[in-house]
C-alpha positions as CSV (number, residue, x, y, z in Angstrom):
1,M,-50.5,-21.9,-23.6
2,S,-47.3,-20.1,-24.7
3,Q,-44.1,-22.1,-25.0
4,S,-42.3,-20.5,-28.0
5,N,-39.3,-19.5,-26.1
6,L,-38.9,-22.8,-24.2
7,P,-36.5,-25.5,-25.6
8,P,-38.3,-28.5,-27.1
9,I,-38.3,-31.8,-25.2
10,L,-36.3,-34.2,-27.3
11,P,-36.7,-37.9,-27.2
12,D,-34.2,-39.5,-24.8
13,A,-32.3,-41.1,-27.7
14,E,-31.4,-37.6,-28.9
15,V,-30.3,-36.4,-25.4
16,T,-26.6,-36.1,-24.7
17,L,-25.2,-37.1,-21.4
18,I,-22.5,-34.8,-19.9
19,P,-20.3,-35.1,-16.8
20,A,-21.6,-33.6,-13.6
21,E,-18.0,-32.7,-12.5
22,P,-14.5,-32.4,-14.0
23,G,-13.3,-35.8,-15.1
24,G,-16.6,-37.5,-14.1
25,P,-18.6,-40.0,-16.1
26,D,-21.3,-38.9,-18.6
27,M,-24.4,-39.0,-16.5
28,T,-26.4,-35.7,-16.6
29,P,-28.8,-35.0,-19.4
30,D,-27.7,-31.8,-21.2
31,W,-31.2,-30.4,-21.0
32,V,-30.4,-29.5,-17.4
33,K,-28.5,-26.5,-18.9
34,S,-31.8,-24.8,-19.9
35,L,-33.7,-25.7,-16.7
36,V,-35.7,-23.2,-14.7
37,L,-37.5,-24.9,-11.8
38,T,-40.6,-24.1,-9.9
39,E,-41.8,-26.2,-7.0
40,V,-45.5,-27.0,-7.0
41,H,-47.7,-28.5,-4.2
42,L,-50.7,-29.7,-6.2
43,E,-53.1,-29.6,-3.3
44,T,-52.5,-25.9,-2.6
45,A,-51.7,-24.8,-6.2
46,T,-55.3,-24.5,-7.1
47,P,-58.6,-24.4,-5.2
48,E,-59.5,-27.8,-6.6
49,G,-56.1,-29.4,-5.7
50,T,-56.1,-31.9,-8.6
51,F,-54.0,-32.9,-11.5
52,D,-56.6,-31.7,-13.9
53,A,-56.9,-28.3,-12.3
54,A,-53.1,-27.9,-12.2
55,V,-53.0,-27.9,-16.0
56,R,-53.8,-24.1,-15.5
57,V,-50.6,-23.9,-13.5
58,L,-48.7,-25.5,-16.4
59,D,-50.1,-22.8,-18.7
60,H,-49.0,-20.1,-16.4
61,L,-45.5,-21.4,-16.0
62,A,-45.1,-22.1,-19.8
63,D,-46.1,-18.5,-20.5
64,L,-43.7,-17.2,-17.9
65,G,-40.7,-19.2,-19.3
66,V,-40.4,-21.9,-16.6
67,N,-39.6,-25.3,-18.1
68,G,-39.3,-27.6,-15.1
69,I,-41.6,-28.4,-12.1
70,W,-40.7,-30.2,-8.9
71,L,-43.9,-31.8,-7.6
72,T,-44.1,-32.3,-3.9
73,P,-45.1,-35.9,-3.0
74,I,-48.1,-37.1,-5.0
75,Y,-48.4,-40.4,-3.0
76,E,-51.4,-41.4,-0.9
77,K,-51.1,-39.6,2.4
78,G,-53.1,-42.0,4.5
79,P,-54.4,-41.3,8.0
80,G,-52.0,-38.9,9.7
81,G,-50.0,-38.2,6.6
82,N,-49.3,-34.8,5.0
83,G,-47.7,-35.8,1.7
84,Y,-44.1,-36.1,3.0
85,G,-45.6,-38.5,5.4
86,N,-47.4,-41.0,3.1
87,V,-48.1,-44.7,2.7
88,G,-45.4,-45.4,0.0
89,P,-44.1,-44.4,-3.4
90,H,-46.2,-47.1,-5.2
91,T,-49.4,-45.2,-4.5
92,V,-51.1,-42.0,-5.7
93,E,-53.2,-39.6,-3.5
94,P,-56.9,-40.2,-4.3
95,S,-57.8,-36.5,-4.0
96,L,-55.4,-35.6,-6.8
97,C,-57.4,-37.6,-9.3
98,P,-60.9,-38.2,-7.9
99,D,-62.3,-39.4,-11.3
100,F,-59.9,-42.3,-11.5
101,A,-60.4,-45.7,-10.0
102,P,-57.8,-46.9,-7.5
103,G,-56.0,-49.1,-10.1
104,E,-55.9,-46.3,-12.6
105,R,-54.4,-43.4,-10.6
106,W,-51.0,-43.7,-12.2
107,D,-52.7,-43.1,-15.5
108,A,-53.8,-39.7,-14.1
109,V,-50.1,-39.0,-13.3
110,R,-49.0,-40.1,-16.8
111,R,-51.7,-37.8,-18.3
112,F,-50.4,-34.8,-16.3
113,V,-46.8,-35.5,-17.3
114,A,-47.9,-35.6,-21.0
115,A,-49.7,-32.3,-20.5
116,A,-46.5,-30.8,-19.1
117,H,-44.4,-32.2,-21.9
118,E,-46.8,-30.7,-24.5
119,R,-46.0,-27.4,-22.9
120,R,-42.2,-28.1,-22.9
121,I,-42.1,-28.5,-19.1
122,R,-40.2,-31.3,-17.5
123,V,-41.5,-33.0,-14.3
124,L,-39.6,-34.1,-11.3
125,F,-41.4,-36.3,-8.7
126,D,-40.6,-35.8,-5.0
127,I,-39.8,-39.2,-3.4
128,V,-39.6,-39.9,0.3
129,T,-36.9,-42.3,1.5
130,W,-37.0,-42.1,5.2
131,G,-40.1,-44.3,5.7
132,T,-43.9,-44.2,5.8
133,V,-46.7,-43.2,8.2
134,T,-47.5,-45.8,10.8
135,T,-50.9,-46.5,9.3
136,A,-49.4,-47.6,5.9
137,P,-50.5,-51.0,4.8
138,L,-46.9,-51.6,3.7
139,F,-45.8,-51.4,7.4
140,R,-48.3,-54.1,8.3
141,E,-47.5,-56.3,5.3
142,H,-43.7,-56.1,5.5
143,P,-42.7,-55.2,9.1
144,E,-39.3,-56.7,8.3
145,W,-38.7,-53.8,5.8
146,Y,-38.7,-51.3,8.7
147,R,-36.4,-50.5,11.6
148,G,-36.8,-47.7,14.2
149,K,-38.5,-44.3,13.8
150,A,-38.0,-41.3,11.5
151,W,-39.9,-38.0,11.7
152,G,-42.3,-39.5,14.2
153,N,-43.2,-42.4,11.9
154,E,-41.9,-45.7,10.7
155,A,-38.3,-45.8,9.2
156,F,-37.3,-48.0,6.3
157,D,-34.5,-50.5,6.9
158,W,-32.1,-49.8,4.0
159,T,-30.0,-52.8,5.0
160,N,-32.8,-55.2,4.0
161,P,-32.0,-56.4,0.4
162,A,-35.6,-57.3,-0.4
163,F,-36.8,-53.8,0.6
164,R,-34.0,-52.1,-1.4
165,E,-34.9,-54.0,-4.5
166,W,-38.6,-53.3,-4.1
167,F,-38.0,-49.5,-3.6
168,I,-35.6,-49.2,-6.5
169,S,-38.0,-51.1,-8.8
170,V,-40.8,-48.8,-7.8
171,A,-38.8,-45.7,-8.2
172,V,-37.6,-46.8,-11.7
173,G,-41.1,-48.1,-12.7
174,N,-42.8,-44.8,-11.8
175,L,-40.5,-42.9,-14.2
176,L,-40.8,-45.4,-17.0
177,Y,-44.6,-45.6,-16.8
178,T,-45.3,-41.9,-16.5
179,G,-42.5,-40.5,-18.6
180,A,-41.5,-38.1,-15.8
181,D,-38.0,-36.7,-16.0
182,G,-36.5,-37.6,-12.6
183,Y,-36.7,-37.1,-8.8
184,R,-36.1,-34.7,-6.1
185,C,-35.1,-37.0,-3.2
186,D,-36.4,-36.0,0.2
187,C,-33.7,-36.0,3.0
188,E,-31.1,-37.6,0.6
189,P,-28.3,-38.7,0.6
190,N,-28.9,-39.3,4.3
191,Y,-31.2,-42.4,4.2
192,A,-31.0,-44.5,1.0
193,G,-27.6,-43.1,0.2
194,Y,-25.6,-42.9,-3.0
195,A,-25.6,-46.6,-4.1
196,V,-29.4,-46.7,-4.3
197,W,-29.7,-43.7,-6.5
198,E,-26.8,-44.8,-8.7
199,T,-28.7,-48.0,-9.3
200,V,-31.9,-46.1,-10.1
201,R,-30.0,-44.0,-12.6
202,R,-28.3,-47.0,-14.3
203,R,-31.5,-48.9,-14.6
204,C,-33.2,-45.8,-16.2
205,H,-30.3,-45.5,-18.6
206,D,-30.5,-49.2,-19.4
207,A,-34.2,-48.6,-20.2
208,G,-33.4,-45.7,-22.5
209,R,-34.3,-42.9,-20.0
210,K,-31.9,-40.1,-19.2
211,V,-33.1,-38.5,-16.0
212,L,-32.3,-35.9,-13.4
213,I,-31.8,-36.8,-9.7
214,M,-31.6,-34.0,-7.2
215,A,-30.8,-34.5,-3.6
216,E,-32.4,-32.4,-0.8
217,D,-29.2,-32.1,1.3
218,G,-25.8,-31.1,0.0
219,A,-24.5,-34.1,-2.0
220,E,-21.5,-35.3,-3.9
221,R,-22.3,-36.5,-7.4
222,R,-21.0,-40.1,-7.5
223,F,-23.2,-41.1,-10.5
224,A,-26.1,-40.6,-8.1
225,F,-27.0,-36.9,-7.9
226,D,-26.8,-34.2,-10.6
227,M,-27.3,-31.4,-8.1
228,E,-28.7,-30.6,-4.7
229,Q,-31.8,-28.6,-3.7
230,D,-29.9,-25.8,-1.9
231,G,-26.9,-25.3,-4.1
232,V,-26.2,-21.9,-2.6
233,L,-26.2,-22.0,1.2
234,W,-23.4,-20.6,3.3
235,Y,-23.1,-23.1,6.1
236,A,-20.6,-21.0,7.9
237,D,-23.4,-18.5,8.4
238,R,-26.4,-20.8,9.0
239,D,-27.5,-24.4,8.6
240,R,-30.4,-25.5,6.5
241,G,-32.9,-25.4,9.3
242,G,-31.9,-21.8,10.2
243,Q,-32.2,-20.8,6.5
244,Y,-35.7,-22.3,6.4
245,A,-36.8,-20.6,9.6
246,D,-35.4,-17.2,8.8
247,P,-34.3,-17.2,5.2
248,V,-31.8,-14.7,3.7
249,N,-30.8,-13.9,0.1
250,F,-27.1,-14.8,0.4
251,Y,-26.0,-12.7,-2.6
252,L,-28.0,-9.7,-1.4
253,E,-27.0,-9.8,2.2
254,K,-24.0,-12.1,2.9
255,L,-21.8,-12.9,-0.1
256,D,-20.3,-11.2,-3.1
257,I,-21.8,-13.2,-6.1
258,V,-18.7,-13.1,-8.3
259,D,-16.3,-14.0,-5.5
260,S,-18.6,-16.8,-4.4
261,V,-18.7,-18.3,-7.9
262,K,-15.0,-18.0,-8.4
263,T,-14.0,-19.4,-5.0
264,G,-16.9,-21.8,-4.3
265,Q,-17.7,-19.9,-1.0
266,G,-21.2,-20.8,0.0
267,I,-21.8,-23.3,-2.8
268,G,-22.3,-27.0,-2.3
269,S,-22.5,-29.3,0.7
270,A,-21.4,-28.3,4.2
271,D,-18.5,-30.8,4.0
272,V,-17.1,-29.5,0.8
273,Q,-17.4,-26.0,1.9
274,R,-15.5,-26.8,5.1
275,R,-12.7,-28.3,3.0
276,G,-12.6,-25.3,0.8
277,E,-13.8,-27.3,-2.2
278,G,-17.2,-25.8,-2.8
279,G,-18.4,-25.1,-6.3
280,R,-16.4,-27.7,-8.1
281,C,-19.3,-29.5,-9.8
282,R,-21.2,-28.5,-12.9
283,F,-24.7,-27.6,-11.7
284,Y,-25.9,-25.9,-8.6
285,T,-29.3,-24.4,-7.9
286,C,-29.9,-21.0,-6.5
287,C,-33.0,-21.8,-4.4
288,V,-34.8,-18.6,-3.4
289,S,-37.7,-20.4,-1.8
290,N,-39.1,-23.9,-1.2
291,H,-41.8,-25.7,0.7
292,D,-39.9,-25.7,4.0
293,Y,-39.5,-21.9,4.1
294,Q,-41.3,-20.4,7.1
295,R,-41.0,-16.9,5.7
296,S,-41.0,-15.5,2.2
297,A,-37.6,-14.4,0.9
298,V,-38.5,-12.9,-2.4
299,N,-41.3,-10.5,-1.5
300,L,-41.4,-8.7,-4.8
301,S,-37.7,-8.3,-4.9
302,R,-36.4,-8.2,-8.5
303,L,-32.9,-8.5,-7.0
304,A,-33.8,-11.7,-5.1
305,L,-35.2,-13.5,-8.1
306,G,-33.4,-11.8,-11.0
307,Y,-29.9,-10.7,-9.9
308,Q,-29.0,-13.8,-7.8
309,A,-30.9,-16.5,-9.6
310,I,-32.3,-16.0,-13.1
311,F,-29.2,-14.1,-14.6
312,A,-26.6,-15.8,-12.4
313,P,-24.8,-19.0,-13.3
314,F,-27.2,-21.3,-11.4
315,I,-30.3,-23.3,-12.0
316,P,-33.0,-21.0,-10.7
317,L,-35.5,-22.6,-8.3
318,W,-38.4,-21.1,-6.4
319,Y,-41.7,-22.1,-4.9
320,L,-44.9,-21.4,-6.9
321,G,-46.2,-17.9,-6.3
322,A,-42.8,-16.2,-5.6
323,E,-42.9,-14.9,-9.2
324,F,-46.0,-12.8,-8.3
325,G,-45.4,-11.9,-4.7
326,M,-46.8,-14.7,-2.6
327,K,-45.9,-14.1,1.1
328,A,-45.8,-16.3,4.2
329,E,-45.0,-15.2,7.7
330,R,-44.1,-17.7,10.4
331,Q,-45.9,-20.5,8.6
332,V,-44.5,-23.3,6.5
333,I,-45.2,-22.4,2.9
334,Y,-46.1,-26.0,2.0
335,F,-49.5,-25.5,3.7
336,V,-50.3,-22.0,2.4
337,P,-52.8,-22.0,-0.6
338,V,-51.5,-20.1,-3.6
339,D,-53.3,-16.8,-3.9
340,W,-53.8,-16.2,-7.6
341,S,-55.8,-13.0,-7.0
342,L,-52.4,-11.3,-6.3
343,T,-51.7,-11.4,-10.1
344,E,-54.5,-8.9,-10.5
345,K,-52.9,-6.3,-8.2
346,P,-50.9,-3.7,-10.1
347,E,-47.7,-4.0,-8.1
348,N,-47.7,-7.8,-8.3
349,A,-48.7,-7.8,-12.0
350,A,-45.8,-5.5,-12.7
351,F,-43.4,-7.8,-10.8
352,L,-44.7,-10.8,-12.7
353,A,-44.2,-9.0,-16.0
354,D,-40.6,-8.2,-15.1
355,I,-39.9,-11.8,-14.2
356,H,-41.3,-12.8,-17.6
357,K,-38.9,-10.3,-19.2
358,Y,-35.9,-11.7,-17.2
359,L,-36.7,-15.3,-18.3
360,A,-37.2,-14.2,-21.9
361,I,-33.7,-12.7,-21.8
362,R,-32.2,-15.8,-20.3
363,R,-33.9,-17.9,-23.1
364,A,-32.8,-15.5,-25.9
365,Y,-29.1,-15.9,-25.2
366,P,-28.5,-19.7,-24.5
367,E,-24.8,-19.4,-25.4
368,I,-24.4,-17.1,-22.4
369,F,-26.9,-18.2,-19.8
370,E,-26.8,-22.0,-20.6
371,N,-23.0,-22.1,-20.4
372,F,-22.2,-24.5,-17.6
373,P,-18.6,-25.7,-17.5
374,P,-17.8,-29.0,-15.7
375,D,-16.1,-26.9,-12.9
376,H,-18.6,-24.2,-11.8
377,R,-15.8,-21.9,-10.7
378,D,-15.0,-21.5,-14.4
379,A,-18.5,-20.0,-15.0
380,N,-18.7,-17.1,-17.5
381,I,-19.2,-14.4,-14.9
382,R,-17.0,-11.5,-14.0
383,R,-17.1,-8.2,-12.2
384,V,-18.1,-5.1,-14.1
385,K,-16.4,-1.7,-13.8
386,C,-18.9,1.0,-12.7
387,D,-18.5,4.6,-11.6
388,P,-19.9,5.1,-9.1
389,V,-19.8,1.5,-7.8
390,P,-23.3,0.2,-7.0
391,G,-23.9,-1.2,-3.5
392,L,-24.0,-4.8,-4.9
393,T,-21.5,-6.2,-7.4
394,A,-22.4,-5.5,-11.0
395,Y,-21.5,-8.5,-13.2
396,E,-21.5,-9.6,-16.8
397,R,-22.2,-13.0,-18.4
398,Y,-20.2,-13.3,-21.6
399,A,-20.3,-15.3,-24.7
400,P,-17.5,-17.9,-25.2
401,D,-16.1,-16.1,-28.2
402,G,-16.1,-12.7,-26.3
403,S,-18.2,-11.0,-29.0
404,R,-21.0,-10.0,-26.6
405,S,-21.9,-9.8,-23.0
406,V,-25.0,-9.3,-20.9
407,F,-24.4,-6.8,-18.1
408,V,-26.5,-7.1,-14.9
409,I,-26.4,-3.8,-12.9
410,P,-28.2,-3.9,-9.5
411,N,-29.6,-1.0,-7.6
412,S,-30.4,-2.1,-4.0
413,A,-31.2,1.4,-2.9
414,D,-34.7,2.9,-2.5
415,K,-34.0,5.7,-5.0
416,P,-32.9,5.7,-8.7
417,F,-29.2,5.2,-9.5
418,V,-27.1,6.2,-12.4
419,T,-23.6,4.8,-13.2
420,A,-21.1,4.7,-16.0
421,V,-20.4,1.1,-17.1
422,S,-17.1,0.3,-18.8
423,P,-17.1,-3.0,-20.8
424,E,-13.7,-4.6,-21.3
425,F,-14.1,-4.6,-25.1
426,T,-11.4,-3.4,-27.4
427,G,-12.7,-1.4,-30.3
428,S,-16.2,-0.1,-30.8
429,F,-19.4,-1.7,-29.5
430,R,-23.1,-1.1,-29.3
431,V,-25.3,-1.4,-26.3
432,T,-29.0,-2.3,-26.0
433,D,-31.2,-2.0,-22.9
434,L,-32.7,-5.5,-22.9
435,L,-35.6,-4.6,-20.7
436,T,-36.8,-1.9,-23.1
437,G,-35.3,-2.9,-26.4
438,E,-33.9,0.6,-26.8
439,P,-30.3,1.4,-27.9
440,V,-28.1,3.0,-25.3
441,P,-25.5,5.7,-26.4
442,V,-21.8,4.8,-26.0
443,S,-19.3,7.5,-25.2
444,G,-15.6,7.2,-24.3
445,G,-15.8,3.5,-24.0
446,S,-18.6,3.4,-21.5
447,F,-22.4,3.8,-21.3
448,R,-24.8,5.2,-18.7
449,A,-27.0,2.8,-16.8
450,E,-30.0,4.4,-15.3
451,I,-31.6,1.9,-12.8
452,G,-34.8,2.5,-10.8
453,A,-35.0,2.0,-7.1
454,E,-34.6,-1.7,-6.1
455,R,-34.3,-2.7,-9.7
456,I,-31.7,-4.2,-12.0
457,G,-30.6,-2.9,-15.4
458,V,-29.9,-5.6,-18.0
459,Y,-27.8,-4.5,-21.1
460,L,-26.4,-6.3,-24.1
461,A,-23.0,-5.1,-25.3
462,E,-21.9,-6.3,-28.7
463,K,-18.7,-5.7,-30.7
464,V,-19.1,-4.0,-34.0
């Protein structure tokens, strides 16, 4: 268990709340700045498919440099359920904790959260708001809490005050009892809506808990959501369903990463993008894979995971296994067992080692990589002068005082690339290759970047 480069998990009383958007209320815990998220489906993450077995996953992620996990639904599936279809958020799936009695299953969850926190990993539960499977006891006991159908099952009636109070109380109670750090909200804000999640947040705050709430769909903040699952998704090019069926890496194939950040193109909900107001909030994910993807998008691409997510001004988010080359073709990743044997193959192990390096660099320079202004368009990213110009935009992430910058130089070609990089520093400076730790000669106000095929070069330039 290695966690030395992960930020400690402070008591909530020591956590500062910050605005999620310019002029907004203090609502978002500032630990979100350091967050790197991996989605984990416990039933497929290990052969055993249990909380206890998944502690090995926590060790893997802590060693890698990941400090946040989004757990797919842990609730009892019931007959006909698959996790996202389940019997309600007040339950726990028995197969996840087979050694616990029915009345003690939330103790197993609490123990797992504690194990994650020991490793400096925060935990988000996935919560389903559209309804339950038809076989759910809740449907028999409270038919008045339901109205109509959703996803082939029974839909909750969010206009029913008694149901709303029950659901909010359960949602808050689960976090307070287990110590978990928040929710990813399935299909939100399209079912429960903003007012429900605002109430959940306020009650958590009143109880001394400062939590993260992430919508699935594009969402405004409204004291309800801190971010959405797909912060980067260019709706003018494709909708979410299209992205999941045939995913693309937007900053490798569709959008210029610096232009996108500075204009908000492809960032935020479909509505705000149509209004030309994308990218005006503080935090956005760059989600390079999730459980709904039907084809892998990373596929051992250092550019996909490093260039557009880990080093860029986003919260990186990917599905477990992408960091060592898990692939899926025309099947929903949610149902695919994680193949840990891939980590023993040379190509996959080398890729995993590079992702480890990328995350170590991100952790080593928090003043650069954890710099999230209230308006994302003000992020500390700018285009880098290169000669010749690489196929993708080279960019730098710079310190607030201008004393140093990290340069990210991509090579999307299948052969090595050499370019001269000219930092916008006045006076002398020194350069270090952050992937090797070796100094790089500076001549005439520029340095040579030698980047392998389909690799990225990462360099630190410091004034002297």
